[in-house]
N, C-alpha and C positions, 0 to 999 in steps of 0.2 A: 456517542461516536462509535463507528464500527471498527472491527479488526483489533480491538483492545480487550484483553481478558486477563485477570489476575489469578485465575484458578489453574491454568495450564502451566506446568513446570517444565522448563527446557532441559533440566537434568543434565547439565553439561558434564558432570563428573562421570557419566556413563559412556561418554564418547570415546574414551580410551580403552573400552572393553568390547572390541568388535565381535569376538566370538560369542560372548554372552548376548549381545544385541541381535546377532544373526539367529541364535537359537530362539530368542524371544519373538523375533519376527516370524519365524516359521511355525513355532509350536506354542508360544505363550499367549497371554491375553493382549493381543495387539490388533491394531487397525491400520490399514494403509489408505493414503490419500493420493489419488492419481492426479497428475498434471500432464497436459499434452499441449505443447507449444503455447505456454502462458495461459491456458484455459483450465479451469478446475472442473472436476466431475461433480455434478449436482443431480439430485433426484427431482423430477418434476411432479408436483402434486400440490396438495393444500395441507400443510405449507410446503414451500420449497425447502429442501434440506441438503446439507453436505453429504456426499457419498463417502462415508467412513466404513471401509469394507473389512470384513473379517472372514475366517474360515476358508473353505475351498475357493471361493471367488477371489479372496486376497492372494492365494497361492498362484492362481492363474494370472493375476495382475503382475505379481513379482516376476514370473517367468518372461513376461513381455516387456519388462522395464529395462531402460538403458542406464538408469541411475537410481540409487536408493539412498535416502538420507534419513537418519534418525532425528525426529523433531523434538521429542520429549515425552512426558507422561502426564496423565490426569487420573488420579486414583490409582487403580491397579493396572490400567491399560497403558501400553506404549503406542506411540504414533510414528509412522514412517511415511515420508513422501516418496512417490514413485514418478519418474518421468516415463511416459508412454509415448514414444515418438510416432508410432503409426497404429492407432487403435483399430482393432479388428472387431467385426460384429460379435464374435464370441466373448470379447472382453466385456461387453455390456450385456451379454445374455442374461446374467442373473437379475437384471433389473427389468426384464421384459419390455425393453424399449422405453422405460420410464426414466432414463438418465441420459444426460448429454454433457459434453464439455462446453463450458460457458464462461464468458468474461465475468470475472469476480466483481467488477465494478457495478454490473447490472443487477446482481442478485445479493450483494453484500448486506443491504438493509433488511433482507427477508429472512436471514438465518440468525441463529442465536450467537451470543458473544463468543463462547468458547470455540464453536465451529468456525466462525468468521476469522478468529485469530489463527487457528490452525491452517485454514485455507490460504490466508495471506502469507504466512510463513512458508508454506509449501510452494506457492507460486514464486515468491521472492528468491528462495534458495535455489530453485531449479533454473530460474532465469540466470542467476550467477554461474551455475555450473555450465550451462550451455555457452556462456560467453567467457569462460576462463579455461578453455580446453588447452590453450598454449600459454607458455610462460611469457609475460610481458617484458622480461629482462633478456632472455637468451633465445626465445622462440621455440624451445623444445616442448613436447607435449607435457601435460600435467596429469596427475592421477589423484583420485579422491582418497582422503584419509580422515581420521578423527570422526568417523561416522557421517562424513559428508560436510564437515565444517572447515576443512582445509583442502586445498588442492596443492600438491607438491610437485615441483618441477622434477622430471626424471633425468635431466641432463647431468652427467657425471661431474661436470665442473661448476654446476650452478646449485641445484637442489633448493632453490628458494621456495618458501611456503607462502601461498597466497590465501588470504582470508576473505570471507564474504564482505562486499562493499555496500555501504548505504550512503546515498547522496543527501546531505542535509539541505532542506529547502525551508525558507521562511514564508509564512502566509499570514496576512495581516488585515485587520479591519481598521481603517483610518476613519476617524470621526472629527467633526467640528461642531461647535455650539451653534444654536439657532433656535427659533421659536418651536414650541411643541416637541421638544426632545432632540433637536439638532438634526444633523445629516451624517450619512456615511458615504464613503467613496467606493463605488463598485465599477468594474470594467468587464469587457468581454473580448474574447478572441474570435476571429472570423470562422474558425473551424468548429466552434461550439454549436450546439443546437440553437435554432433561431430564438432570439430575444433572451437568451440566458445571460445573466450577469452574476459576477462572483467577486470575492475579495481578491486583491492583488497578491501576487506570489512570485518567488524567484529563488534561484539557487544561491547558496552561500559560496563566496569565492575564497581561495587560499589566503590565509593571513587576515581574515575578516571576522569581527565579532558578529554575533547574531543581530544585535541592535543596529550595528552599522549596515548590515545587509538589508534590514527592513527599510532604513532611511534611504539607502541607495536605490533599491528596487522601486520604491514609491516615486522617487524623483525621476528615475530613468523612464518609467512607464507612463507617468501622469504629470510630471513636472510640478508636483506638490511637495513641499518640505514638511517634515514632521518632527515632533518631540515627544517626550513622555512615552517612550517605547517600553511596553510591559509584556513579559511572557505570560501566556495563559494555559496552554496545554500542548500536547504533541499527539501525533497519530501516525502509525505505520501506513505507508502508501506504496505498495509494491507494484507500481505501474510506470516504469519497471522496477525502480529500486530507490525509493525516496523515504525519508522521514520528514513529515511535515511538522514544523515548529510554529505554533500559533501565537500571534501577538496582537495587541491593540496598540494604536498610536494616535496621537492628537495632531491634527494639521495646524501648521502655523501660516500657511497660505491657502487660498481657496480657488485661485485661477488654475484651471486644468489645461495642460498642453500635452495632448496624447502623442506618444511615440508610436506612429503607425506601423513600425516594424515589430512592435510588441503587442499592441492592442488595436482592435477595430474601433473601440469607443470606450470612454470612461465618463462618469458623471456623478454628481452628488444626488443622493436620494434622501428624502425626508423619512422620518420614522413611519409616518402614515403611509407613504408610498411603498415602503418595503413591506409593511404589514399586509398589504393587499396584493402583493406580487402573485401569489398562487391562490386562486385565479384573480383576475385575468391578466392580459397584457404581457408582462415580463415573467421570466422564470428564474427562480433561485437555484443555487447549486444543489447537487444530489443530497437527499436525506442521508444522514449518517456521516457526511464528510465534515472535517473540521471547519471548513469554510461556512457551511450551514450552521454549525454549532456556534461559531463566533457571532454570526448575524443574529441567531436566536437569543443569545445572551444579551446582546445590545438591545434588542427589542424588549426583553423582559426587564431591563434595568430602567424603569420609568424614572 
């Protein structure tokens, strides 16, 4: 799965030392990661790479930034995300036209694990900053603190501190027994690319366990009841601000009743049908997604 890396250290203990971080940003072994309106800067070539910028080019980027956030460290290097609201040609000049701001979902599987995790964090934290400019309690403006991981209300009678928010979402592969390895339940939304099918998913509601959310979402979307809900893995998904929590579940009913306000279609697919999705006919979820990972694990478990 993409956007996951255990080598990168968020170094939260450094967030309370803004002066030292600023010195490190300007003059130390640091790299900046530009974001512009939810798009990450990547270099075009073979292979595609994350644009992790140092030196004079980084200082040019810093001067153009509307927001700077300390992301963490990897080895001796520190990493900072920058929001570039209006990129100018001179911003990309060091790349000789070989870099562009791109949707991370499209290029995520093409870059290495550490860079993918850094780009995902940069995109997610900048989305939060742009949408937390005002206090949700009193309406006054907020300002960035703790190296970008708190926005504090500047209202004299409020002063509430707002922290980055992540929306938990469950994503689940539902299976039922049958000949030659059984069946799995996949659905599609009308806005997806033609013939793409994926696992079902939905957001966790207040006061709800993850297991209850799995059962509720499957029933709401496809009219199928489930049991034996089991956690498998998680994946950051900053599109715009989710954490995908992957589960498997076993169906106790097999009749599908599609909720057309949620899905365009849902159906049971045999193991053999899923194995030959790509190609031809139908399309599976993006490579590197937790949905694809859940399906691949089911296929591998003969």
